A tleap script that builds the chain and sets N, CA, C and O, in Angstrom:
source leaprc.protein.ff14SB
mol = sequence {
  NMET THR TYR TRP THR LEU ASN ALA ILE PHE
  LEU ALA VAL VAL ALA LEU VAL ALA LEU ALA
  ALA ALA LEU ARG SER ARG ALA PRO ARG TRP
  SER ALA VAL GLY VAL THR ALA VAL VAL LEU
  LEU VAL MET THR ALA VAL PHE ASP ASN VAL
  MET ILE ALA VAL GLY LEU VAL GLY TYR ASP
  GLU THR LEU ILE SER GLY ALA SER ILE GLY
  ILE ALA PRO LEU GLU ASP PHE ALA TYR ALA
  ILE ALA ALA VAL VAL LEU LEU PRO SER LEU
  TRP SER LEU LEU ALA PRO SER LYS LYS GLY
  THR THR ASP ALA CALA
}
set mol.1.N position { 0.850 -1.172 0.000 }
set mol.1.CA position { 0.000 0.000 0.000 }
set mol.1.C position { 0.902 1.244 0.000 }
set mol.1.O position { 1.809 1.360 0.823 }
set mol.2.N position { 0.644 2.160 -0.923 }
set mol.2.CA position { 1.447 3.371 -0.988 }
set mol.2.C position { 0.965 4.372 0.059 }
set mol.2.O position { -0.116 4.226 0.629 }
set mol.3.N position { 1.792 5.395 0.300 }
set mol.3.CA position { 1.400 6.432 1.248 }
set mol.3.C position { 0.174 7.190 0.747 }
set mol.3.O position { -0.664 7.596 1.552 }
set mol.4.N position { 0.053 7.388 -0.569 }
set mol.4.CA position { -1.124 8.082 -1.100 }
set mol.4.C position { -2.383 7.263 -0.886 }
set mol.4.O position { -3.441 7.833 -0.620 }
set mol.5.N position { -2.302 5.947 -0.992 }
set mol.5.CA position { -3.467 5.101 -0.740 }
set mol.5.C position { -3.899 5.215 0.712 }
set mol.5.O position { -5.086 5.361 1.004 }
set mol.6.N position { -2.943 5.149 1.611 }
set mol.6.CA position { -3.240 5.311 3.031 }
set mol.6.C position { -3.845 6.686 3.299 }
set mol.6.O position { -4.817 6.800 4.045 }
set mol.7.N position { -3.279 7.726 2.700 }
set mol.7.CA position { -3.804 9.083 2.860 }
set mol.7.C position { -5.225 9.201 2.323 }
set mol.7.O position { -6.064 9.865 2.933 }
set mol.8.N position { -5.502 8.568 1.193 }
set mol.8.CA position { -6.833 8.648 0.587 }
set mol.8.C position { -7.887 8.063 1.517 }
set mol.8.O position { -8.972 8.626 1.661 }
set mol.9.N position { -7.577 6.946 2.141 }
set mol.9.CA position { -8.522 6.330 3.079 }
set mol.9.C position { -8.745 7.254 4.272 }
set mol.9.O position { -9.880 7.525 4.662 }
set mol.10.N position { -7.652 7.727 4.837 }
set mol.10.CA position { -7.714 8.593 6.010 }
set mol.10.C position { -8.436 9.901 5.694 }
set mol.10.O position { -9.286 10.338 6.470 }
set mol.11.N position { -8.110 10.528 4.569 }
set mol.11.CA position { -8.729 11.809 4.200 }
set mol.11.C position { -10.197 11.656 3.809 }
set mol.11.O position { -10.970 12.602 3.958 }
set mol.12.N position { -10.597 10.484 3.313 }
set mol.12.CA position { -12.012 10.250 2.994 }
set mol.12.C position { -12.852 10.290 4.267 }
set mol.12.O position { -13.947 10.851 4.269 }
set mol.13.N position { -12.351 9.704 5.338 }
set mol.13.CA position { -13.059 9.752 6.622 }
set mol.13.C position { -13.141 11.195 7.112 }
set mol.13.O position { -14.190 11.634 7.582 }
set mol.14.N position { -12.036 11.931 7.003 }
set mol.14.CA position { -12.011 13.331 7.419 }
set mol.14.C position { -13.012 14.141 6.594 }
set mol.14.O position { -13.717 14.990 7.140 }
set mol.15.N position { -13.079 13.889 5.299 }
set mol.15.CA position { -14.015 14.612 4.433 }
set mol.15.C position { -15.464 14.351 4.833 }
set mol.15.O position { -16.288 15.264 4.794 }
set mol.16.N position { -15.781 13.128 5.213 }
set mol.16.CA position { -17.147 12.811 5.644 }
set mol.16.C position { -17.506 13.556 6.934 }
set mol.16.O position { -18.614 14.076 7.065 }
set mol.17.N position { -16.578 13.605 7.872 }
set mol.17.CA position { -16.824 14.327 9.122 }
set mol.17.C position { -16.964 15.823 8.831 }
set mol.17.O position { -17.842 16.477 9.393 }
set mol.18.N position { -16.115 16.371 7.964 }
set mol.18.CA position { -16.189 17.791 7.616 }
set mol.18.C position { -17.503 18.112 6.905 }
set mol.18.O position { -18.094 19.167 7.137 }
set mol.19.N position { -17.954 17.218 6.054 }
set mol.19.CA position { -19.236 17.421 5.368 }
set mol.19.C position { -20.377 17.440 6.372 }
set mol.19.O position { -21.270 18.283 6.285 }
set mol.20.N position { -20.351 16.526 7.313 }
set mol.20.CA position { -21.386 16.504 8.354 }
set mol.20.C position { -21.362 17.804 9.150 }
set mol.20.O position { -22.417 18.344 9.484 }
set mol.21.N position { -20.181 18.306 9.453 }
set mol.21.CA position { -20.067 19.567 10.190 }
set mol.21.C position { -20.550 20.743 9.346 }
set mol.21.O position { -21.196 21.658 9.856 }
set mol.22.N position { -20.236 20.714 8.066 }
set mol.22.CA position { -20.654 21.802 7.180 }
set mol.22.C position { -22.175 21.849 7.026 }
set mol.22.O position { -22.750 22.923 6.849 }
set mol.23.N position { -22.815 20.699 7.095 }
set mol.23.CA position { -24.270 20.646 6.960 }
set mol.23.C position { -24.983 21.035 8.249 }
set mol.23.O position { -26.177 21.337 8.238 }
set mol.24.N position { -24.253 21.028 9.351 }
set mol.24.CA position { -24.818 21.415 10.636 }
set mol.24.C position { -24.828 22.945 10.724 }
set mol.24.O position { -23.960 23.611 10.160 }
set mol.25.N position { -25.799 23.483 11.424 }
set mol.25.CA position { -25.915 24.936 11.498 }
set mol.25.C position { -24.749 25.589 12.235 }
set mol.25.O position { -24.455 26.757 11.980 }
set mol.26.N position { -24.072 24.873 13.145 }
set mol.26.CA position { -22.943 25.432 13.893 }
set mol.26.C position { -21.629 24.916 13.316 }
set mol.26.O position { -20.773 24.435 14.059 }
set mol.27.N position { -21.467 25.009 12.037 }
set mol.27.CA position { -20.242 24.542 11.387 }
set mol.27.C position { -19.064 25.424 11.791 }
set mol.27.O position { -19.246 26.582 12.167 }
set mol.28.N position { -17.850 24.867 11.712 }
set mol.28.CA position { -16.662 25.664 12.049 }
set mol.28.C position { -16.534 26.873 11.126 }
set mol.28.O position { -17.112 26.896 10.039 }
set mol.29.N position { -15.789 27.856 11.556 }
set mol.29.CA position { -15.499 29.010 10.703 }
set mol.29.C position { -14.385 28.598 9.750 }
set mol.29.O position { -13.214 28.544 10.125 }
set mol.30.N position { -14.763 28.314 8.538 }
set mol.30.CA position { -13.815 27.744 7.585 }
set mol.30.C position { -12.698 28.719 7.232 }
set mol.30.O position { -11.607 28.289 6.856 }
set mol.31.N position { -12.944 30.018 7.345 }
set mol.31.CA position { -11.858 30.975 7.086 }
set mol.31.C position { -10.765 30.812 8.140 }
set mol.31.O position { -9.578 30.874 7.820 }
set mol.32.N position { -11.160 30.606 9.385 }
set mol.32.CA position { -10.179 30.382 10.449 }
set mol.32.C position { -9.450 29.055 10.240 }
set mol.32.O position { -8.253 28.947 10.506 }
set mol.33.N position { -10.172 28.063 9.769 }
set mol.33.CA position { -9.553 26.769 9.471 }
set mol.33.C position { -8.515 26.938 8.356 }
set mol.33.O position { -7.446 26.330 8.407 }
set mol.34.N position { -8.827 27.756 7.357 }
set mol.34.CA position { -7.891 28.000 6.259 }
set mol.34.C position { -6.618 28.684 6.710 }
set mol.34.O position { -5.524 28.303 6.294 }
set mol.35.N position { -6.753 29.696 7.562 }
set mol.35.CA position { -5.568 30.387 8.086 }
set mol.35.C position { -4.725 29.425 8.915 }
set mol.35.O position { -3.500 29.402 8.799 }
set mol.36.N position { -5.382 28.642 9.743 }
set mol.36.CA position { -4.674 27.648 10.548 }
set mol.36.C position { -3.954 26.641 9.660 }
set mol.36.O position { -2.831 26.235 9.955 }
set mol.37.N position { -4.605 26.241 8.573 }
set mol.37.CA position { -3.994 25.279 7.655 }
set mol.37.C position { -2.707 25.831 7.054 }
set mol.37.O position { -1.711 25.115 6.954 }
set mol.38.N position { -2.725 27.087 6.657 }
set mol.38.CA position { -1.514 27.688 6.079 }
set mol.38.C position { -0.373 27.671 7.087 }
set mol.38.O position { 0.747 27.278 6.760 }
set mol.39.N position { -0.660 28.100 8.315 }
set mol.39.CA position { 0.372 28.128 9.356 }
set mol.39.C position { 0.889 26.721 9.635 }
set mol.39.O position { 2.098 26.507 9.719 }
set mol.40.N position { -0.016 25.770 9.779 }
set mol.40.CA position { 0.386 24.402 10.090 }
set mol.40.C position { 1.167 23.757 8.949 }
set mol.40.O position { 2.103 22.998 9.200 }
set mol.41.N position { 0.802 24.041 7.714 }
set mol.41.CA position { 1.534 23.475 6.577 }
set mol.41.C position { 2.942 24.049 6.470 }
set mol.41.O position { 3.878 23.331 6.119 }
set mol.42.N position { 3.101 25.336 6.768 }
set mol.42.CA position { 4.441 25.924 6.768 }
set mol.42.C position { 5.290 25.284 7.861 }
set mol.42.O position { 6.450 24.936 7.637 }
set mol.43.N position { 4.697 25.133 9.050 }
set mol.43.CA position { 5.436 24.502 10.140 }
set mol.43.C position { 5.770 23.050 9.817 }
set mol.43.O position { 6.859 22.576 10.142 }
set mol.44.N position { 4.848 22.347 9.185 }
set mol.44.CA position { 5.090 20.957 8.786 }
set mol.44.C position { 6.232 20.895 7.791 }
set mol.44.O position { 7.091 20.018 7.889 }
set mol.45.N position { 6.257 21.811 6.835 }
set mol.45.CA position { 7.338 21.832 5.846 }
set mol.45.C position { 8.694 22.021 6.521 }
set mol.45.O position { 9.657 21.326 6.199 }
set mol.46.N position { 8.762 22.952 7.445 }
set mol.46.CA position { 10.029 23.229 8.124 }
set mol.46.C position { 10.466 22.036 8.959 }
set mol.46.O position { 11.577 21.533 8.795 }
set mol.47.N position { 9.601 21.583 9.849 }
set mol.47.CA position { 10.010 20.550 10.793 }
set mol.47.C position { 10.149 19.170 10.155 }
set mol.47.O position { 11.004 18.391 10.575 }
set mol.48.N position { 9.334 18.848 9.154 }
set mol.48.CA position { 9.506 17.565 8.471 }
set mol.48.C position { 10.841 17.519 7.742 }
set mol.48.O position { 11.523 16.495 7.755 }
set mol.49.N position { 11.216 18.624 7.109 }
set mol.49.CA position { 12.512 18.662 6.431 }
set mol.49.C position { 13.659 18.472 7.418 }
set mol.49.O position { 14.630 17.776 7.123 }
set mol.50.N position { 13.544 19.089 8.585 }
set mol.50.CA position { 14.582 18.935 9.604 }
set mol.50.C position { 14.641 17.488 10.084 }
set mol.50.O position { 15.722 16.906 10.171 }
set mol.51.N position { 13.483 16.908 10.394 }
set mol.51.CA position { 13.465 15.529 10.905 }
set mol.51.C position { 14.005 14.536 9.883 }
set mol.51.O position { 14.701 13.588 10.246 }
set mol.52.N position { 13.692 14.747 8.618 }
set mol.52.CA position { 14.190 13.850 7.578 }
set mol.52.C position { 15.694 14.053 7.392 }
set mol.52.O position { 16.440 13.087 7.228 }
set mol.53.N position { 16.132 15.308 7.419 }
set mol.53.CA position { 17.559 15.615 7.211 }
set mol.53.C position { 18.442 15.005 8.297 }
set mol.53.O position { 19.552 14.554 8.012 }
set mol.54.N position { 17.959 14.987 9.536 }
set mol.54.CA position { 18.781 14.435 10.620 }
set mol.54.C position { 18.584 12.931 10.789 }
set mol.54.O position { 19.235 12.316 11.635 }
set mol.55.N position { 17.710 12.339 10.008 }
set mol.55.CA position { 17.552 10.896 10.028 }
set mol.55.C position { 16.532 10.351 11.012 }
set mol.55.O position { 16.502 9.144 11.253 }
set mol.56.N position { 15.696 11.205 11.588 }
set mol.56.CA position { 14.665 10.713 12.501 }
set mol.56.C position { 13.579 9.934 11.772 }
set mol.56.O position { 13.013 8.985 12.315 }
set mol.57.N position { 13.293 10.339 10.543 }
set mol.57.CA position { 12.224 9.738 9.752 }
set mol.57.C position { 12.786 9.355 8.392 }
set mol.57.O position { 13.597 10.081 7.817 }
set mol.58.N position { 12.356 8.228 7.893 }
set mol.58.CA position { 12.746 7.801 6.551 }
set mol.58.C position { 11.538 7.239 5.824 }
set mol.58.O position { 10.566 6.826 6.457 }
set mol.59.N position { 11.592 7.222 4.531 }
set mol.59.CA position { 10.480 6.750 3.715 }
set mol.59.C position { 10.977 5.711 2.732 }
set mol.59.O position { 12.082 5.820 2.200 }
set mol.60.N position { 10.148 4.696 2.492 }
set mol.60.CA position { 10.439 3.700 1.477 }
set mol.60.C position { 10.250 4.373 0.117 }
set mol.60.O position { 9.138 4.770 -0.232 }
set mol.61.N position { 11.319 4.499 -0.635 }
set mol.61.CA position { 11.278 5.216 -1.922 }
set mol.61.C position { 10.285 4.609 -2.911 }
set mol.61.O position { 9.803 5.308 -3.803 }
set mol.62.N position { 9.975 3.331 -2.769 }
set mol.62.CA position { 9.033 2.692 -3.695 }
set mol.62.C position { 7.576 3.014 -3.358 }
set mol.62.O position { 6.681 2.741 -4.157 }
set mol.63.N position { 7.335 3.593 -2.180 }
set mol.63.CA position { 5.966 3.871 -1.758 }
set mol.63.C position { 5.595 5.342 -1.802 }
set mol.63.O position { 4.447 5.692 -1.527 }
set mol.64.N position { 6.538 6.215 -2.141 }
set mol.64.CA position { 6.233 7.640 -2.236 }
set mol.64.C position { 6.158 8.062 -3.695 }
set mol.64.O position { 6.673 7.378 -4.581 }
set mol.65.N position { 5.509 9.199 -3.934 }
set mol.65.CA position { 5.290 9.656 -5.302 }
set mol.65.C position { 6.537 10.259 -5.938 }
set mol.65.O position { 6.673 10.274 -7.162 }
set mol.66.N position { 7.437 10.751 -5.108 }
set mol.66.CA position { 8.623 11.421 -5.626 }
set mol.66.C position { 8.499 12.936 -5.597 }
set mol.66.O position { 9.507 13.641 -5.641 }
set mol.67.N position { 7.266 13.446 -5.525 }
set mol.67.CA position { 7.059 14.891 -5.402 }
set mol.67.C position { 7.325 15.290 -3.956 }
set mol.67.O position { 6.916 14.599 -3.022 }
set mol.68.N position { 8.015 16.413 -3.786 }
set mol.68.CA position { 8.359 16.798 -2.425 }
set mol.68.C position { 8.455 18.309 -2.288 }
set mol.68.O position { 8.529 19.040 -3.277 }
set mol.69.N position { 8.451 18.754 -1.054 }
set mol.69.CA position { 8.742 20.138 -0.701 }
set mol.69.C position { 10.025 20.055 0.100 }
set mol.69.O position { 10.034 19.560 1.227 }
set mol.70.N position { 11.096 20.536 -0.480 }
set mol.70.CA position { 12.411 20.287 0.114 }
set mol.70.C position { 12.698 18.802 -0.009 }
set mol.70.O position { 12.692 18.253 -1.110 }
set mol.71.N position { 12.949 18.157 1.111 }
set mol.71.CA position { 13.145 16.702 1.079 }
set mol.71.C position { 11.966 15.953 1.694 }
set mol.71.O position { 12.007 14.729 1.819 }
set mol.72.N position { 10.919 16.678 2.077 }
set mol.72.CA position { 9.720 16.061 2.649 }
set mol.72.C position { 8.751 15.690 1.532 }
set mol.72.O position { 8.362 16.551 0.744 }
set mol.73.N position { 8.359 14.422 1.454 }
set mol.73.CA position { 7.411 14.022 0.410 }
set mol.73.C position { 6.045 14.668 0.622 }
set mol.73.O position { 5.632 14.902 1.758 }
set mol.74.N position { 5.350 14.954 -0.470 }
set mol.74.CA position { 4.028 15.583 -0.376 }
set mol.74.C position { 3.056 14.754 0.463 }
set mol.74.O position { 2.169 15.298 1.119 }
set mol.75.N position { 3.231 13.452 0.435 }
set mol.75.CA position { 2.348 12.574 1.189 }
set mol.75.C position { 2.343 12.916 2.676 }
set mol.75.O position { 1.349 12.690 3.367 }
set mol.76.N position { 3.435 13.451 3.157 }
set mol.76.CA position { 3.580 13.752 4.574 }
set mol.76.C position { 2.696 14.910 5.019 }
set mol.76.O position { 2.457 15.060 6.217 }
set mol.77.N position { 2.209 15.723 4.110 }
set mol.77.CA position { 1.410 16.885 4.453 }
set mol.77.C position { -0.065 16.553 4.642 }
set mol.77.O position { -0.821 17.379 5.153 }
set mol.78.N position { -0.478 15.375 4.245 }
set mol.78.CA position { -1.887 14.985 4.379 }
set mol.78.C position { -2.321 14.932 5.834 }
set mol.78.O position { -3.472 15.230 6.151 }
set mol.79.N position { -1.414 14.557 6.712 }
set mol.79.CA position { -1.775 14.438 8.127 }
set mol.79.C position { -2.041 15.803 8.740 }
set mol.79.O position { -2.927 15.939 9.584 }
set mol.80.N position { -1.298 16.800 8.333 }
set mol.80.CA position { -1.538 18.163 8.822 }
set mol.80.C position { -2.887 18.665 8.315 }
set mol.80.O position { -3.641 19.285 9.064 }
set mol.81.N position { -3.185 18.402 7.066 }
set mol.81.CA position { -4.469 18.817 6.500 }
set mol.81.C position { -5.612 18.099 7.209 }
set mol.81.O position { -6.628 18.712 7.537 }
set mol.82.N position { -5.445 16.816 7.440 }
set mol.82.CA position { -6.483 16.049 8.130 }
set mol.82.C position { -6.732 16.600 9.529 }
set mol.82.O position { -7.881 16.748 9.945 }
set mol.83.N position { -5.669 16.900 10.249 }
set mol.83.CA position { -5.830 17.407 11.616 }
set mol.83.C position { -6.527 18.752 11.639 }
set mol.83.O position { -7.408 18.989 12.465 }
set mol.84.N position { -6.133 19.632 10.730 }
set mol.84.CA position { -6.693 20.986 10.750 }
set mol.84.C position { -8.155 21.006 10.295 }
set mol.84.O position { -8.876 21.952 10.610 }
set mol.85.N position { -8.601 20.001 9.574 }
set mol.85.CA position { -10.000 19.917 9.165 }
set mol.85.C position { -10.809 19.077 10.162 }
set mol.85.O position { -11.938 19.430 10.503 }
set mol.86.N position { -10.231 17.973 10.623 }
set mol.86.CA position { -10.963 17.050 11.486 }
set mol.86.C position { -11.274 17.634 12.866 }
set mol.86.O position { -12.400 17.511 13.349 }
set mol.87.N position { -10.295 18.260 13.495 }
set mol.87.CA position { -10.505 18.730 14.868 }
set mol.87.C position { -11.632 19.754 14.994 }
set mol.87.O position { -12.501 19.575 15.847 }
set mol.88.N position { -11.662 20.828 14.182 }
set mol.88.CA position { -12.787 21.762 14.326 }
set mol.88.C position { -14.121 21.152 13.882 }
set mol.88.O position { -15.177 21.533 14.386 }
set mol.89.N position { -14.072 20.220 12.952 }
set mol.89.CA position { -15.307 19.556 12.524 }
set mol.89.C position { -15.881 18.715 13.660 }
set mol.89.O position { -17.081 18.759 13.929 }
set mol.90.N position { -15.021 17.953 14.323 }
set mol.90.CA position { -15.477 17.167 15.468 }
set mol.90.C position { -15.951 18.067 16.605 }
set mol.90.O position { -16.957 17.785 17.255 }
set mol.91.N position { -15.222 19.141 16.834 }
set mol.91.CA position { -15.600 20.095 17.877 }
set mol.91.C position { -17.018 20.609 17.619 }
set mol.91.O position { -17.826 20.715 18.541 }
set mol.92.N position { -17.303 20.920 16.380 }
set mol.92.CA position { -18.620 21.423 16.003 }
set mol.92.C position { -19.691 20.360 16.172 }
set mol.92.O position { -20.778 20.640 16.679 }
set mol.93.N position { -19.388 19.151 15.750 }
set mol.93.CA position { -20.376 18.079 15.821 }
set mol.93.C position { -20.639 17.608 17.249 }
set mol.93.O position { -21.759 17.216 17.577 }
set mol.94.N position { -19.628 17.645 18.088 }
set mol.94.CA position { -19.766 17.120 19.444 }
set mol.94.C position { -20.131 18.174 20.481 }
set mol.94.O position { -20.352 17.845 21.647 }
set mol.95.N position { -20.195 19.430 20.071 }
set mol.95.CA position { -20.560 20.499 21.000 }
set mol.95.C position { -22.006 20.313 21.454 }
set mol.95.O position { -22.874 19.984 20.646 }
set mol.96.N position { -22.260 20.519 22.728 }
set mol.96.CA position { -23.648 20.372 23.200 }
set mol.96.C position { -24.547 21.428 22.563 }
set mol.96.O position { -24.120 22.547 22.279 }
set mol.97.N position { -25.756 21.054 22.355 }
set mol.97.CA position { -26.733 21.973 21.771 }
set mol.97.C position { -27.095 23.050 22.779 }
set mol.97.O position { -27.208 22.775 23.974 }
set mol.98.N position { -27.274 24.258 22.308 }
set mol.98.CA position { -27.646 25.369 23.198 }
set mol.98.C position { -29.143 25.405 23.481 }
set mol.98.O position { -29.586 26.194 24.315 }
set mol.99.N position { -29.922 24.582 22.818 }
set mol.99.CA position { -31.350 24.573 23.019 }
set mol.99.C position { -31.677 23.965 24.390 }
set mol.99.O position { -31.206 22.880 24.730 }
set mol.100.N position { -32.466 24.663 25.143 }
set mol.100.CA position { -32.933 24.135 26.407 }
set mol.100.C position { -31.915 24.184 27.533 }
set mol.100.O position { -32.164 23.635 28.606 }
set mol.101.N position { -30.780 24.825 27.317 }
set mol.101.CA position { -29.798 24.920 28.390 }
set mol.101.C position { -29.923 26.262 29.060 }
set mol.101.O position { -30.352 27.241 28.448 }
set mol.102.N position { -29.547 26.303 30.321 }
set mol.102.CA position { -29.560 27.552 31.043 }
set mol.102.C position { -28.187 27.777 31.624 }
set mol.102.O position { -27.440 26.829 31.865 }
set mol.103.N position { -27.856 29.029 31.848 }
set mol.103.CA position { -26.576 29.356 32.457 }
set mol.103.C position { -26.684 29.182 33.960 }
set mol.103.O position { -27.575 29.748 34.594 }
set mol.104.N position { -25.788 28.409 34.526 }
set mol.104.CA position { -25.763 28.257 35.978 }
set mol.104.C position { -24.780 29.283 36.532 }
set mol.104.O position { -23.593 29.253 36.204 }
set mol.105.N position { -25.263 30.163 37.348 }
set mol.105.CA position { -24.393 31.215 37.881 }
set mol.105.C position { -23.874 30.853 39.242 }
set mol.105.O position { -23.125 31.624 39.842 }
savepdb mol mol.pdb
quit
């Protein structure tokens, strides 16, 4: 199984959760998710390149696409994208409903 195949399975689940959150009236603020994604992807690019350069992480060359940012394969960025989409989507879906609740002072 290639890294892209693994990513496709993982990202499909994330997409379903994000779709459910988007259809809910209290969906995450996607503009904030986008800004967070940019910051997280830049940080992923920097730190993944460092970890690969010092030998902490290695990849089977037969399982990666060959496309990379620096020395980090593109496949490695899917996890950052999944996290930045999945967490606010779950937060939105699992938040208690405000209907019928009262503030306890």
